[in-house]
N, C-alpha and C positions, 0 to 999 in steps of 0.2 A: 504493500501499499505510499501510496504516497501522495501528495502533493506539490504543484508546483507554481510558484508564483512569477508572474510577468508584469513588474509595474511598468504602465504605459503614460512616457512624460507628458504630454500630449491631449493627454485625457482621464478623466478624472475616474478611470477603472481599471482592475486590475484580471488581467488575464490568469484564471486559475483552473489548473489543470488537476482532476481527479484520476485517480487509477487505485486499481487493484487486482492482485494477482488471484482468480479463480478457478482454474483448469477443467475443477468439475462443474462448475456453474451452467446453468443453461439463462442464465440472466443477470444482470446488477445495473443497479442505479444509484443514483445520490440525491439524497432527497435532507432538504432542512431548510432555513428562513429565506432563504433567495428565492425558493421556486415553492411554497407554498406546500410544500413538506408532498411536493406529486411524484409519485414513481413513473407516469408518462413522460414527464416533463423534465427529467433527471434522467433516464436511460442513458446507459452506457455500453458503447461498441464494444462487441469483443475481437480482441487482437490473435493473430493466429499464436502468438507463445500463450496464450490464455488469460492473459489481462485485459481487464475489460477499462476504457479510459472517454475522458470527454475533457472537453475547454468551455470555460462560462467566462464571460466577463462581469464581473462583480462591481457592484461599487466600492471606491477605498475607503479609508476612513473608517471601518467598519466594524462588527464581532458578529460573525454567525455560526449559531448550532445546526450540526447538519450530522446524517449519518449514511452509512452504505445497508443498500437492501439485495443479498445476493440469494437468489431463489425461496423469496418471502422471506426472509434471514435476516433481523436489523444488525450490523457491525459496526464496532466506532473504528477508526484509523487510530493506530498505537503512534502516527506521527502526528497528531492532530496538534495544534498548539496547547492547548489545554481541555481540559473535561469541566462539565457542568453538569450537575444534577437539574430531572425537568421530572418536576413532579406528573404533569400527563403523561411521564413514559415508565415513570418509575424507577428509573436508569438513568445513568447519565452519557449525554450526547459527546459527540467532538465538537471543538471548539478550532473555529478560524477565523484568526486577526489579520488582518489589511488594511 
């Protein structure tokens, strides 16, 4: 799993690439504050090496909570900037600071 942040000097956005290795999975998505926790909007593309990946333009100077959904199971990113307890989910969410 990894997060890659590419800051754009001329725009108030950051290109954030979410990727997760899930070789045996049929589907993966990233859901969070930035896409209203919508699995369809957060669908990741599967690469030949078994990694699921997508890049999103997110507003900078913001903090987002997110999780990966792999074949219906919610998973945190071990490389997240931090973690935050969420009462609604009853678990911690990954946190992305940009």
